[in-house]
DRENLOKOL-984154 format. One line per 5 residues: their letters; for each residue x, y, z of C-alpha. Coordinates in Angstrom, 2 decimals. Layout:
A> X Y Z  ... $
//
This chain:
XXXXX> 76.08 101.33 89.76  77.38 100.87 93.31  81.11 100.62 93.81  82.93 98.66 96.49  86.10 99.85 98.15 $
XXXXX> 88.34 96.84 98.65  90.29 96.47 101.89  92.51 93.60 103.04  91.00 91.61 105.89  89.82 88.24 107.11 $
XXXXX> 86.41 86.67 106.73  84.58 83.41 107.37  83.96 80.86 104.63  81.88 77.71 104.91  83.80 74.50 104.26 $
XXXXX> 82.56 70.88 104.34  84.03 70.50 107.86  82.63 73.79 109.13  83.54 77.47 109.01  87.12 78.60 108.39 $
XXXXX> 88.72 82.07 108.61  90.65 83.20 105.54  92.52 86.29 104.40  91.44 88.25 101.36  89.82 91.48 100.26 $
XXXXX> 86.60 92.84 101.75  84.24 95.04 99.78  80.66 95.73 100.79  78.84 92.45 101.46  81.43 90.32 99.63 $
XXXXX> 84.86 88.87 100.25  87.39 87.93 97.60  90.19 85.49 98.20  92.84 83.92 96.08  92.96 80.14 96.08 $
XXXXX> 95.88 78.16 94.75  94.93 75.67 92.09  96.99 73.18 90.15  97.95 75.48 87.25  97.07 79.02 88.24 $
XXXXX> 95.71 80.75 91.32  92.07 81.84 91.08  89.84 84.39 92.84  86.62 83.29 94.54  83.72 85.47 95.68 $
XXXXX> 82.11 84.88 99.08  78.83 86.27 100.44  79.96 87.57 103.82  76.52 87.19 105.42  76.50 83.42 104.87 $
XXXXX> 80.14 82.52 104.25  79.13 80.71 101.07  80.95 81.05 97.79  78.99 82.85 95.08  81.48 82.33 92.27 $
XXXXX> 79.96 79.39 90.48  81.22 76.14 89.12  83.08 73.16 90.43  86.54 74.55 91.03  86.02 77.29 88.47 $
XXXXX> 86.66 80.84 89.57  88.14 84.00 88.13  91.77 84.03 87.05  91.90 87.82 87.32  91.11 89.94 90.35 $
XXXXX> 89.63 92.69 88.17  86.94 90.37 86.77  86.09 89.00 90.22  85.61 92.61 91.35  83.54 93.37 88.25 $
XXXXX> 81.35 90.33 89.03  80.66 91.76 92.49  79.95 95.25 91.13  77.38 93.81 88.74  75.74 91.78 91.53 $
XXXXX> 75.37 94.63 94.03  72.33 96.41 92.55  70.26 93.22 92.21  69.58 92.42 95.89  70.01 93.31 99.54 $
XXXXX> 73.05 91.10 100.05  73.25 91.84 103.78  70.34 89.49 104.55  72.17 86.28 103.70  69.16 84.78 101.93 $
XXXXX> 69.24 86.75 98.69  69.99 83.82 96.36  67.96 81.23 98.24  64.84 83.40 98.25  64.83 84.59 94.65 $
XXXXX> 65.08 82.26 91.63  65.15 85.24 89.25  68.15 86.65 91.12  69.91 83.29 90.92  69.34 83.30 87.15 $
XXXXX> 70.78 86.83 86.89  73.86 85.80 88.89  74.41 82.88 86.51  74.01 85.16 83.48  76.53 87.69 84.86 $
XXXXX> 78.90 84.83 85.73  78.64 83.31 82.26  79.35 86.62 80.55  82.43 87.36 82.62  83.92 83.87 82.90 $
XXXXX> 84.01 83.44 79.13  86.08 86.60 78.76  88.29 85.63 81.74  89.05 82.13 80.47  89.62 83.32 76.89 $
XXXXX> 92.02 86.10 77.93  93.92 83.81 80.29  94.25 81.00 77.73  95.54 83.41 75.09  98.10 84.79 77.57 $
XXXXX> 99.23 81.27 78.53  99.54 80.25 74.88  101.56 83.38 74.06  103.88 82.78 77.01  104.42 79.14 76.13 $
XXXXX> 104.88 79.80 72.42  107.71 82.33 72.85  110.35 79.82 74.09  109.34 77.36 71.34  109.96 79.96 68.63 $
XXXXX> 113.37 80.73 70.12  114.28 77.01 70.24  113.30 76.53 66.61  115.32 79.58 65.53  118.47 78.51 67.40 $
XXXXX> 118.12 74.84 66.48  118.28 75.32 62.71  121.32 74.00 60.93  123.20 76.24 58.61  124.13 74.79 55.22 $
//
């Protein structure tokens, strides 16, 4: 499997009002950037040839950088990503991207939700322990 070396840098992303330059990590034909969301920041994956986001979903992206990088590593061998038309030209490739996404996002969301629950539960246990009346 091919491996990307990630370097900080800027790249172009396509937005509804036109292209915008953002800071992130560059690796091979992809860029990763962290976006701030309401609860937690997330990592998105951009195809550098087109500037379009490849991480799927409406507002859904990877909570962890490692899984965003793993997503890219699993995509690399499936197409020549430098052309900028890889997904548009190949329905089978699009289906593979969705399958890789689905496999990784389930593990990302599950791990993040467990971590959030554990973090939020700890103060509650302490409150209950200190709030008990002695008889």
